[in-house]
C-alpha positions, 0 to 999 in steps of 0.5 A: 404614398397613397398612390403606391398602395395599390401596387403594394396590395397588388403584390404576389403572396410570395413576395410578402413571404420573402419580404417577411423571411428577410426581416426575420433573418435580419432580426436573427442576425441583429440578435446574434450580433448583439449577443456576441458583440461585447465578447467580439469587441473585447477580444478586438480591444485586447489585440486577440481578435476572434472572428464573429463567424468563430464565435457563432461556430463555438456557440452552435457547438455549445462551447462556452464562448466567453471562457474560450475568448477570456482564455485566449485574451490571457494568453496573448497578453502573456505573450503566448500568441501561439495559442488559438481558439480552435486548440482551446476549444478542442481541449474543452471538448475533450473534457479539459480545464482550459483556464487551468492549461492557460495559467499553467503555460503563462506561469511556466513561461514566466519561470523560464520553463519549457511547456508547449500547449500539447504537453500542458493539455496532456497533464491536464487530461492526465490528472483529471479526477485526481483533485490535482491540476496542471497548474499545481504541477507547474507551480511544484516544478517552479517551487519544490515541495516537501514529501514526508516519509513516511506519509502521515496518511499511513498512520506511522511517524517513522520508519522502523529498521533493524541494524546488524547488531540487532538494535532497532532504529526509527527514522523520518525523512523529508523529501524535496521534490519538483515536478518533472513535466516531461515525465509527468504524463505516465510517471509514478506518483508520490506514493511511489517516491514514499515507498522507495525512499522507505525502502532505502532507509530500511536497506541503509540501516539494515546494512549498518553493522551497528546502531551507533553508525546510524546515529553518528552519520545519518547523512549516509542514509541520504546518500545511499537512497539517492545513489539508488535513483529512486525518482526513475520513472516518477513525475518528480525530481528528488532534489534532496533527502533530509533525515528529520529524526532518528532514534533508537528502538527496541533490542530486536535481536535480543527479543528474537533470541529470547523467543527462539530460547523459549521455543527451543525450551517448549520443544525440549519440553514436548520431547521430554514429555513424549519420553515420560509418556513412553516410560510410563507406558512401558512401566504399565506394561511391565506391571501387567507382565508382573501381574501375569507371572504372578498369576502364573506362579499362583497357578503353579503353586495351586498344582503342588497340593494336587501333586502331593495327593497324587504322590500319596496315592502312588506311595511316593510320598510318606507321612514322614516326608510330609511332616518334614515338608511342613516343618521346612515350611514353618521354619521358612515362614518364622525366618521370613517374619524374623527378617521382615522390617517391623515398620512394614 
């Protein structure tokens, strides 16, 4: 060994650099192998092998390696060998939930529901940010759920409608639905189902000739609503509509008639008030005319003494004529005083 020492010391500097680089690369390779060996071995033992190069590539793309590998192991163990790591990695990079997609596909496969990975990923991305998951959609397709109509979130416990006889009927329905995975992406939500069913209930009650018909056959409401196809273009398929509760409300027709009568009365009173005001105005106008005519009479009477004075001066009226005129006036006043009512 001492004999080789001069040869080593005599080596070129670039050889030392190359030797150091080889050692560095070997150390990095060993660290990487140790970092991913556990994940690689777990996938190998689970019969869902993933190449070491793929693990390193995922790590470089900042993809959680353990999540992707564990999701693939779950899929393979469930018999879904068609799901590759590239598919899972692409869905993660698109912002999806990889574990929910795999679990949803496993649940659908066990339940005999046809659901491919592309559809599952589309549903997962569609429900992102809504508080729902693709697994919940699949579970609802397997185990139907019940939707209250009207919804409790709306603050109403029943739907009010009026039959033809004017009696109000209040009804509450329970709609059993299951998810339609083929229409889930782009389909209307539960709010649309509740709105359409509510509209159908109002139409059914409104078309009934009497509230008694609704109380006797509440199932007619369900039949009419189902015939309208309220689940069209929605993310759900309606299995049944059950009328949970029906009761009689107010007599809306009588109230409307009462309000109409009150309105007619107020209109008649307003018209009568207009006529009364017109009569009062006409009366005031006539009183003014009466005063005007009296003023003219007074004015005319004021001309009598002047005419008599002129007649005296012209000789057309004598003293005896004037005396007879005064007697006539006195006699007229006496007769008026005798004929006048003593109480006036």
